[in-house]
FIKOLZA-1660 file (N, C-alpha, C; in steps of 0.1 Angstrom, whole numbers, plus 5000, padded with zeros to 4 digits):
% residues 189
   i   px   py   pz ch aa at
   1 5314 5021 4874  A  M  N
   1 5299 5025 4871  A  M CA
   1 5294 5024 4859  A  M  C
   2 5281 5022 4859  A  V  N
   2 5272 5022 4848  A  V CA
   2 5270 5036 4843  A  V  C
   3 5271 5044 4835  A  D  N
   3 5270 5054 4831  A  D CA
   3 5252 5058 4827  A  D  C
   4 5242 5062 4836  A  N  N
   4 5230 5062 4834  A  N CA
   4 5226 5069 4824  A  N  C
   5 5229 5076 4822  A  R  N
   5 5228 5086 4809  A  R CA
   5 5226 5082 4795  A  R  C
   6 5230 5071 4795  A  H  N
   6 5235 5064 4780  A  H CA
   6 5225 5049 4782  A  H  C
   7 5223 5044 4793  A  I  N
   7 5217 5030 4790  A  I CA
   7 5200 5030 4798  A  I  C
   8 5192 5024 4793  A  A  N
   8 5181 5024 4795  A  A CA
   8 5178 5015 4808  A  A  C
   9 5164 5015 4817  A  D  N
   9 5163 5008 4827  A  D CA
   9 5162 4992 4822  A  D  C
  10 5159 4993 4810  A  S  N
  10 5156 4976 4808  A  S CA
  10 5171 4969 4804  A  S  C
  11 5182 4977 4800  A  D  N
  11 5193 4970 4801  A  D CA
  11 5199 4969 4814  A  D  C
  12 5196 4982 4822  A  L  N
  12 5202 4983 4837  A  L CA
  12 5194 4969 4844  A  L  C
  13 5185 4965 4842  A  L  N
  13 5178 4957 4851  A  L CA
  13 5182 4940 4844  A  L  C
  14 5187 4941 4831  A  A  N
  14 5194 4926 4826  A  A CA
  14 5206 4929 4832  A  A  C
  15 5211 4937 4838  A  L  N
  15 5227 4936 4845  A  L CA
  15 5223 4934 4856  A  L  C
  16 5214 4940 4862  A  L  N
  16 5211 4935 4878  A  L CA
  16 5207 4920 4879  A  L  C
  17 5201 4912 4869  A  Q  N
  17 5196 4901 4868  A  Q CA
  17 5208 4893 4870  A  Q  C
  18 5220 4898 4863  A  Q  N
  18 5233 4890 4863  A  Q CA
  18 5239 4893 4875  A  Q  C
  19 5236 4902 4883  A  G  N
  19 5242 4905 4896  A  G CA
  19 5252 4914 4895  A  G  C
  20 5251 4923 4884  A  N  N
  20 5260 4936 4882  A  N CA
  20 5259 4946 4893  A  N  C
  21 5268 4947 4900  A  Q  N
  21 5264 4960 4915  A  Q CA
  21 5266 4972 4910  A  Q  C
  22 5272 4976 4899  A  N  N
  22 5273 4988 4894  A  N CA
  22 5260 4991 4887  A  N  C
  23 5252 4983 4883  A  A  N
  23 5240 4986 4876  A  A CA
  23 5232 4988 4889  A  A  C
  24 5230 4980 4894  A  F  N
  24 5223 4983 4914  A  F CA
  24 5227 4996 4916  A  F  C
  25 5241 5000 4916  A  T  N
  25 5244 5014 4921  A  T CA
  25 5235 5025 4914  A  T  C
  26 5237 5022 4898  A  T  N
  26 5230 5031 4893  A  T CA
  26 5216 5034 4893  A  T  C
  27 5212 5023 4894  A  I  N
  27 5194 5023 4897  A  I CA
  27 5193 5028 4912  A  I  C
  28 5200 5026 4919  A  Y  N
  28 5198 5034 4934  A  Y CA
  28 5200 5048 4936  A  Y  C
  29 5212 5051 4927  A  N  N
  29 5215 5066 4928  A  N CA
  29 5203 5075 4918  A  N  C
  30 5198 5066 4908  A  T  N
  30 5185 5073 4900  A  T CA
  30 5174 5073 4907  A  T  C
  31 5172 5067 4912  A  Y  N
  31 5157 5067 4916  A  Y CA
  31 5156 5070 4937  A  Y  C
  32 5168 5064 4945  A  W  N
  32 5166 5069 4956  A  W CA
  32 5157 5082 4961  A  W  C
  33 5166 5092 4955  A  K  N
  33 5159 5103 4963  A  K CA
  33 5144 5107 4961  A  K  C
  34 5134 5098 4946  A  V  N
  34 5122 5105 4944  A  V CA
  34 5112 5093 4951  A  V  C
  35 5122 5085 4955  A  L  N
  35 5117 5072 4961  A  L CA
  35 5112 5079 4978  A  L  C
  36 5124 5084 4982  A  F  N
  36 5125 5089 4998  A  F CA
  36 5114 5099 4999  A  F  C
  37 5116 5109 4987  A  R  N
  37 5104 5120 4990  A  R CA
  37 5089 5117 4989  A  R  C
  38 5089 5105 4979  A  S  N
  38 5072 5097 4985  A  S CA
  38 5068 5096 4996  A  S  C
  39 5079 5083 5001  A  A  N
  39 5073 5077 5014  A  A CA
  39 5077 5093 5024  A  A  C
  40 5089 5099 5022  A  Y  N
  40 5087 5113 5035  A  Y CA
  40 5075 5117 5034  A  Y  C
  41 5065 5121 5024  A  R  N
  41 5055 5129 5021  A  R CA
  41 5044 5127 5030  A  R  C
  42 5045 5112 5030  A  V  N
  42 5032 5106 5037  A  V CA
  42 5037 5103 5051  A  V  C
  43 5047 5099 5053  A  L  N
  43 5051 5094 5069  A  L CA
  43 5057 5106 5075  A  L  C
  44 5062 5116 5068  A  N  N
  44 5066 5124 5075  A  N CA
  44 5077 5126 5088  A  N  C
  45 5084 5113 5082  A  D  N
  45 5094 5107 5094  A  D CA
  45 5108 5104 5086  A  D  C
  46 5118 5110 5085  A  T  N
  46 5127 5106 5079  A  T CA
  46 5131 5096 5080  A  T  C
  47 5134 5091 5091  A  A  N
  47 5143 5078 5096  A  A CA
  47 5133 5070 5090  A  A  C
  48 5122 5068 5091  A  A  N
  48 5111 5058 5087  A  A CA
  48 5114 5054 5069  A  A  C
  49 5111 5069 5064  A  A  N
  49 5112 5071 5049  A  A CA
  49 5124 5065 5042  A  A  C
  50 5136 5064 5052  A  E  N
  50 5148 5059 5049  A  E CA
  50 5146 5045 5046  A  E  C
  51 5141 5041 5058  A  D  N
  51 5141 5029 5058  A  D CA
  51 5133 5016 5049  A  D  C
  52 5120 5028 5049  A  I  N
  52 5113 5017 5035  A  I CA
  52 5121 5021 5023  A  I  C
  53 5127 5029 5021  A  V  N
  53 5135 5027 5006  A  V CA
  53 5147 5015 5010  A  V  C
  54 5153 5020 5020  A  Q  N
  54 5166 5008 5021  A  Q CA
  54 5161 4995 5018  A  Q  C
  55 5149 4994 5022  A  N  N
  55 5143 4981 5023  A  N CA
  55 5138 4977 5008  A  N  C
  56 5131 4985 4999  A  V  N
  56 5128 4986 4989  A  V CA
  56 5139 4981 4978  A  V  C
  57 5148 4988 4980  A  F  N
  57 5161 4982 4972  A  F CA
  57 5167 4971 4977  A  F  C
  58 5168 4969 4989  A  F  N
  58 5176 4954 4994  A  F CA
  58 5165 4942 4990  A  F  C
  59 5152 4944 4989  A  S  N
  59 5143 4932 4984  A  S CA
  59 5148 4931 4968  A  S  C
  60 5149 4942 4963  A  L  N
  60 5152 4945 4949  A  L CA
  60 5164 4937 4944  A  L  C
  61 5173 4937 4950  A  W  N
  61 5184 4930 4951  A  W CA
  61 5187 4920 4952  A  W  C
  62 5178 4915 4964  A  K  N
  62 5175 4903 4968  A  K CA
  62 5165 4890 4958  A  K  C
  63 5159 4901 4952  A  R  N
  63 5148 4894 4943  A  R CA
  63 5156 4894 4927  A  R  C
  64 5166 4901 4924  A  R  N
  64 5168 4904 4912  A  R CA
  64 5167 4893 4901  A  R  C
  65 5171 4881 4904  A  E  N
  65 5169 4869 4896  A  E CA
  65 5158 4867 4893  A  E  C
  66 5146 4869 4902  A  E  N
  66 5135 4861 4897  A  E CA
  66 5123 4872 4895  A  E  C
  67 5128 4885 4898  A  A  N
  67 5116 4896 4897  A  A CA
  67 5114 4896 4880  A  A  C
  68 5103 4900 4878  A  K  N
  68 5098 4899 4866  A  K CA
  68 5095 4915 4866  A  K  C
  69 5105 4925 4860  A  I  N
  69 5098 4939 4862  A  I CA
  69 5101 4943 4847  A  I  C
  70 5090 4950 4845  A  L  N
  70 5086 4955 4832  A  L CA
  70 5091 4973 4830  A  L  C
  71 5083 4975 4841  A  N  N
  71 5092 4990 4844  A  N CA
  71 5097 4994 4855  A  N  C
  72 5108 4997 4852  A  L  N
  72 5116 4997 4870  A  L CA
  72 5108 5009 4877  A  L  C
  73 5109 5019 4872  A  K  N
  73 5106 5031 4880  A  K CA
  73 5090 5028 4882  A  K  C
  74 5080 5023 4879  A  A  N
  74 5069 5021 4882  A  A CA
  74 5070 5009 4895  A  A  C
  75 5076 4997 4892  A  Y  N
  75 5079 4989 4900  A  Y CA
  75 5083 4993 4911  A  Y  C
  76 5096 5004 4916  A  L  N
  76 5100 5008 4926  A  L CA
  76 5090 5020 4934  A  L  C
  77 5082 5027 4925  A  Q  N
  77 5072 5033 4932  A  Q CA
  77 5063 5024 4940  A  Q  C
  78 5059 5015 4933  A  Q  N
  78 5045 5009 4938  A  Q CA
  78 5053 5002 4952  A  Q  C
  79 5061 4994 4950  A  A  N
  79 5070 4991 4960  A  A CA
  79 5072 4999 4974  A  A  C
  80 5077 5010 4969  A  T  N
  80 5075 5020 4980  A  T CA
  80 5064 5021 4985  A  T  C
  81 5053 5024 4978  A  R  N
  81 5038 5030 4981  A  R CA
  81 5031 5017 4990  A  R  C
  82 5035 5007 4987  A  F  N
  82 5030 4993 4993  A  F CA
  82 5038 4990 5008  A  F  C
  83 5051 4996 5007  A  S  N
  83 5059 4995 5020  A  S CA
  83 5052 5008 5027  A  S  C
  84 5049 5018 5024  A  V  N
  84 5042 5030 5033  A  V CA
  84 5028 5027 5036  A  V  C
  85 5022 5020 5029  A  F  N
  85 5008 5013 5036  A  F CA
  85 5009 5006 5045  A  F  C
  86 5019 4995 5045  A  Q  N
  86 5025 4987 5054  A  Q CA
  86 5029 4994 5068  A  Q  C
  87 5038 5005 5068  A  A  N
  87 5040 5013 5076  A  A CA
  87 5032 5017 5087  A  A  C
  88 5022 5026 5077  A  I  N
  88 5009 5031 5087  A  I CA
  88 5002 5022 5089  A  I  C
  89 4997 5012 5086  A  R  N
  89 4992 4999 5093  A  R CA
  89 4996 4995 5105  A  R  C
  90 5010 4994 5107  A  E  N
  90 5018 4988 5117  A  E CA
  90 5016 4999 5127  A  E  C
  91 5017 5012 5127  A  Q  N
  91 5018 5024 5134  A  Q CA
  91 5002 5022 5139  A  Q  C
  92 5002 5024 5152  A  K  N
  92 4992 5033 5162  A  K CA
  92 4986 5041 5155  A  K  C
  93 4972 5041 5150  A  H  N
  93 4964 5051 5149  A  H CA
  93 4960 5068 5155  A  H  C
  94 4972 5074 5149  A  D  N
  94 4973 5086 5161  A  D CA
  94 4963 5095 5150  A  D  C
  95 4964 5107 5155  A  D  N
  95 4956 5118 5150  A  D CA
  95 4960 5121 5134  A  D  C
  96 4973 5118 5131  A  S  N
  96 4974 5121 5115  A  S CA
  96 4974 5111 5107  A  S  C
  97 4970 5099 5112  A  F  N
  97 4967 5085 5101  A  F CA
  97 4961 5090 5093  A  F  C
  98 4946 5097 5096  A  Y  N
  98 4938 5094 5084  A  Y CA
  98 4944 5107 5071  A  Y  C
  99 4953 5116 5078  A  N  N
  99 4959 5125 5068  A  N CA
  99 4968 5120 5055  A  N  C
 100 4979 5113 5068  A  R  N
 100 4987 5102 5057  A  R CA
 100 4981 5092 5048  A  R  C
 101 4972 5088 5051  A  L  N
 101 4960 5077 5045  A  L CA
 101 4958 5088 5032  A  L  C
 102 4955 5097 5033  A  A  N
 102 4947 5103 5021  A  A CA
 102 4959 5108 5012  A  A  C
 103 4970 5112 5019  A  L  N
 103 4979 5114 5008  A  L CA
 103 4988 5102 4999  A  L  C
 104 4983 5091 5007  A  V  N
 104 4986 5077 4999  A  V CA
 104 4976 5077 4988  A  V  C
 105 4967 5079 4991  A  T  N
 105 4951 5077 4981  A  T CA
 105 4954 5086 4972  A  T  C
 106 4957 5098 4976  A  T  N
 106 4958 5112 4962  A  T CA
 106 4968 5103 4955  A  T  C
 107 4984 5102 4959  A  D  N
 107 4993 5093 4954  A  D CA
 107 4986 5083 4942  A  D  C
 108 4980 5079 4948  A  M  N
 108 4976 5068 4938  A  M CA
 108 4967 5069 4928  A  M  C
 109 4952 5079 4932  A  I  N
 109 4949 5082 4922  A  I CA
 109 4957 5092 4907  A  I  C
 110 4967 5098 4912  A  T  N
 110 4974 5103 4901  A  T CA
 110 4981 5099 4896  A  T  C
 111 4989 5088 4904  A  D  N
 111 5003 5081 4894  A  D CA
 111 4994 5069 4891  A  D  C
 112 4985 5062 4891  A  N  N
 112 4978 5052 4886  A  N CA
 112 4961 5052 4889  A  N  C
 113 4953 5059 4882  A  P  N
 113 4943 5060 4885  A  P CA
 113 4935 5046 4880  A  P  C
 114 4939 5035 4874  A  L  N
 114 4936 5021 4872  A  L CA
 114 4935 5015 4885  A  L  C
 115 4946 5016 4891  A  L  N
 115 4951 5007 4903  A  L CA
 115 4942 5011 4913  A  L  C
 116 4939 5026 4912  A  F  N
 116 4928 5032 4925  A  F CA
 116 4917 5026 4922  A  F  C
 117 4910 5026 4912  A  K  N
 117 4901 5021 4906  A  K CA
 117 4897 5003 4908  A  K  C
 118 4908 4998 4907  A  E  N
 118 4907 4983 4913  A  E CA
 118 4908 4981 4925  A  E  C
 119 4912 4989 4934  A  Q  N
 119 4912 4990 4949  A  Q CA
 119 4901 4993 4952  A  Q  C
 120 4893 5002 4948  A  Q  N
 120 4881 5007 4948  A  Q CA
 120 4872 4994 4950  A  Q  C
 121 4873 4987 4936  A  Q  N
 121 4863 4972 4935  A  Q CA
 121 4867 4964 4946  A  Q  C
 122 4880 4961 4945  A  L  N
 122 4881 4950 4956  A  L CA
 122 4881 4955 4971  A  L  C
 123 4875 4968 4974  A  L  N
 123 4872 4970 4987  A  L CA
 123 4858 4969 4987  A  L  C
 124 4853 4969 4977  A  Q  N
 124 4836 4966 4974  A  Q CA
 124 4833 4949 4978  A  Q  C
 125 4843 4945 4968  A  N  N
 125 4843 4930 4966  A  N CA
 125 4843 4922 4984  A  N  C
 126 4856 4928 4991  A  I  N
 126 4857 4925 5004  A  I CA
 126 4848 4928 5013  A  I  C
 127 4842 4936 5011  A  I  N
 127 4827 4944 5022  A  I CA
 127 4813 4934 5017  A  I  C
 128 4811 4932 5006  A  E  N
 128 4806 4924 5001  A  E CA
 128 4805 4907 5007  A  E  C
 129 4819 4905 5008  A  S  N
 129 4819 4893 5016  A  S CA
 129 4817 4891 5030  A  S  C
 130 4818 4898 5037  A  L  N
 130 4817 4899 5052  A  L CA
 130 4804 4896 5055  A  L  C
 131 4801 4887 5066  A  P  N
 131 4789 4878 5071  A  P CA
 131 4781 4892 5069  A  P  C
 132 4765 4886 5070  A  D  N
 132 4754 4897 5069  A  D CA
 132 4754 4906 5076  A  D  C
 133 4756 4902 5089  A  D  N
 133 4754 4909 5104  A  D CA
 133 4764 4915 5105  A  D  C
 134 4774 4912 5099  A  C  N
 134 4790 4927 5098  A  C CA
 134 4786 4937 5092  A  C  C
 135 4783 4932 5076  A  K  N
 135 4781 4937 5065  A  K CA
 135 4772 4951 5069  A  K  C
 136 4758 4945 5076  A  E  N
 136 4750 4956 5082  A  E CA
 136 4755 4968 5092  A  E  C
 137 4759 4961 5099  A  A  N
 137 4765 4969 5110  A  A CA
 137 4775 4982 5101  A  A  C
 138 4784 4974 5092  A  F  N
 138 4794 4984 5089  A  F CA
 138 4791 4996 5079  A  F  C
 139 4777 4990 5071  A  R  N
 139 4772 5001 5062  A  R CA
 139 4767 5012 5068  A  R  C
 140 4759 5005 5079  A  L  N
 140 4752 5016 5091  A  L CA
 140 4761 5027 5093  A  L  C
 141 4770 5022 5101  A  S  N
 141 4782 5029 5104  A  S CA
 141 4789 5041 5092  A  S  C
 142 4792 5034 5084  A  R  N
 142 4801 5037 5074  A  R CA
 142 4791 5045 5064  A  R  C
 143 4786 5042 5057  A  E  N
 143 4775 5052 5047  A  E CA
 143 4766 5059 5053  A  E  C
 144 4757 5053 5064  A  E  N
 144 4746 5061 5068  A  E CA
 144 4751 5073 5082  A  E  C
 145 4766 5069 5087  A  Q  N
 145 4771 5078 5096  A  Q CA
 145 4762 5076 5109  A  Q  C
 146 4757 5064 5112  A  M  N
 146 4752 5060 5125  A  M CA
 146 4761 5058 5136  A  M  C
 147 4755 5059 5147  A  T  N
 147 4764 5057 5160  A  T CA
 147 4764 5044 5164  A  T  C
 148 4772 5040 5175  A  Y  N
 148 4769 5025 5181  A  Y CA
 148 4754 5022 5185  A  Y  C
 149 4754 5034 5191  A  K  N
 149 4740 5037 5199  A  K CA
 149 4728 5035 5189  A  K  C
 150 4724 5042 5178  A  Q  N
 150 4717 5044 5169  A  Q CA
 150 4718 5029 5161  A  Q  C
 151 4728 5024 5158  A  I  N
 151 4728 5012 5151  A  I CA
 151 4722 4998 5161  A  I  C
 152 4726 4998 5175  A  A  N
 152 4721 4987 5181  A  A CA
 152 4707 4993 5187  A  A  C
 153 4701 5003 5186  A  A  N
 153 4688 5004 5187  A  A CA
 153 4677 4998 5172  A  A  C
 154 4686 5003 5161  A  L  N
 154 4677 5000 5149  A  L CA
 154 4677 4985 5146  A  L  C
 155 4692 4976 5150  A  L  N
 155 4692 4961 5150  A  L CA
 155 4687 4954 5160  A  L  C
 156 4682 4960 5171  A  N  N
 156 4678 4956 5186  A  N CA
 156 4689 4944 5189  A  N  C
 157 4700 4950 5190  A  I  N
 157 4712 4945 5196  A  I CA
 157 4717 4952 5207  A  I  C
 158 4730 4950 5215  A  S  N
 158 4734 4954 5224  A  S CA
 158 4745 4964 5214  A  S  C
 159 4750 4976 5222  A  E  N
 159 4760 4986 5216  A  E CA
 159 4772 4978 5214  A  E  C
 160 4776 4969 5226  A  K  N
 160 4787 4957 5229  A  K CA
 160 4788 4950 5215  A  K  C
 161 4777 4943 5205  A  T  N
 161 4777 4937 5197  A  T CA
 161 4780 4943 5186  A  T  C
 162 4772 4953 5184  A  V  N
 162 4775 4963 5172  A  V CA
 162 4791 4968 5174  A  V  C
 163 4800 4971 5188  A  E  N
 163 4814 4969 5183  A  E CA
 163 4819 4960 5180  A  E  C
 164 4815 4947 5184  A  K  N
 164 4822 4937 5181  A  K CA
 164 4821 4931 5165  A  K  C
 165 4810 4936 5159  A  R  N
 165 4807 4933 5146  A  R CA
 165 4816 4943 5137  A  R  C
 166 4813 4954 5143  A  L  N
 166 4827 4964 5131  A  L CA
 166 4840 4961 5135  A  L  C
 167 4843 4956 5147  A  S  N
 167 4858 4953 5149  A  S CA
 167 4862 4942 5137  A  S  C
 168 4852 4932 5137  A  K  N
 168 4853 4921 5132  A  K CA
 168 4858 4925 5115  A  K  C
 169 4846 4931 5108  A  S  N
 169 4847 4939 5100  A  S CA
 169 4860 4944 5095  A  S  C
 170 4862 4955 5103  A  L  N
 170 4876 4962 5097  A  L CA
 170 4885 4952 5096  A  L  C
 171 4886 4941 5106  A  K  N
 171 4899 4932 5105  A  K CA
 171 4896 4927 5090  A  K  C
 172 4886 4921 5091  A  H  N
 172 4883 4913 5078  A  H CA
 172 4890 4922 5065  A  H  C
 173 4882 4938 5066  A  I  N
 173 4887 4946 5053  A  I CA
 173 4903 4949 5056  A  I  C
 174 4908 4950 5063  A  R  N
 174 4924 4952 5064  A  R CA
 174 4931 4938 5061  A  R  C
 175 4929 4930 5068  A  N  N
 175 4933 4913 5060  A  N CA
 175 4931 4916 5044  A  N  C
 176 4921 4918 5037  A  G  N
 176 4918 4917 5024  A  G CA
 176 4927 4927 5017  A  G  C
 177 4925 4938 5020  A  L  N
 177 4932 4950 5015  A  L CA
 177 4949 4942 5014  A  L  C
 178 4950 4940 5030  A  S  N
 178 4968 4936 5027  A  S CA
 178 4973 4925 5019  A  S  C
 179 4966 4919 5021  A  L  N
 179 4968 4906 5009  A  L CA
 179 4968 4910 4991  A  L  C
 180 4956 4917 4991  A  S  N
 180 4956 4921 4980  A  S CA
 180 4967 4934 4975  A  S  C
 181 4972 4942 4986  A  S  N
 181 4979 4951 4982  A  S CA
 181 4995 4944 4976  A  S  C
 182 4998 4934 4984  A  C  N
 182 5010 4927 4982  A  C CA
 182 5007 4920 4971  A  C  C
 183 4994 4913 4964  A  L  N
 183 4997 4907 4954  A  L CA
 183 4994 4916 4940  A  L  C
 184 4991 4929 4944  A  I  N
 184 4990 4937 4933  A  I CA
 184 5007 4942 4929  A  I  C
 185 5015 4942 4939  A  V  N
 185 5027 4948 4938  A  V CA
 185 5035 4936 4929  A  V  C
 186 5032 4925 4936  A  L  N
 186 5039 4913 4929  A  L CA
 186 5035 4908 4913  A  L  C
 187 5026 4912 4910  A  T  N
 187 5022 4905 4896  A  T CA
 187 5016 4920 4891  A  T  C
 188 5019 4931 4891  A  S  N
 188 5013 4942 4884  A  S CA
 188 5026 4946 4875  A  S  C
 189 5041 4939 4878  A  Y  N
 189 5049 4946 4871  A  Y CA
 189 5060 4935 4867  A  Y  C
% end
């Protein structure tokens, strides 16, 4: 086994690219616990957190030859964070969904404020790219805190139309953020 007290992450990555299983084991042993804690803190589910971390390491091994990783710790943390976002998105929106999302956002602000600002700007760009009718309904709902009934009365449309526009807006935003998160993970490190 590679002694991780005497070898830098960059050297471990070079060995990993060559298929060195001992380097992979050292990376796994060094980072597994911190990644698990990060995923568990948001998901509050041991099995899900373990699955996410296992998948992150599986992906690292599978992509070891082509991955361009400059900072191993940051790469693993971002990959874990992305996987947690994906797990939350795939779950039904239960009462604790927004609490978990707030924890992920807090982690992002703390760990990488530049990335958070980029995500905020991206969200604004996605909202701006909505069709005008959807954008207007979305802003009235989210920024003005108006109900469907109030929006329908203001825009002289049915509540069902408001519901459809907001549903379309949220789907567009989710898809845009999902794609961008994937691109950020793949291109940031």
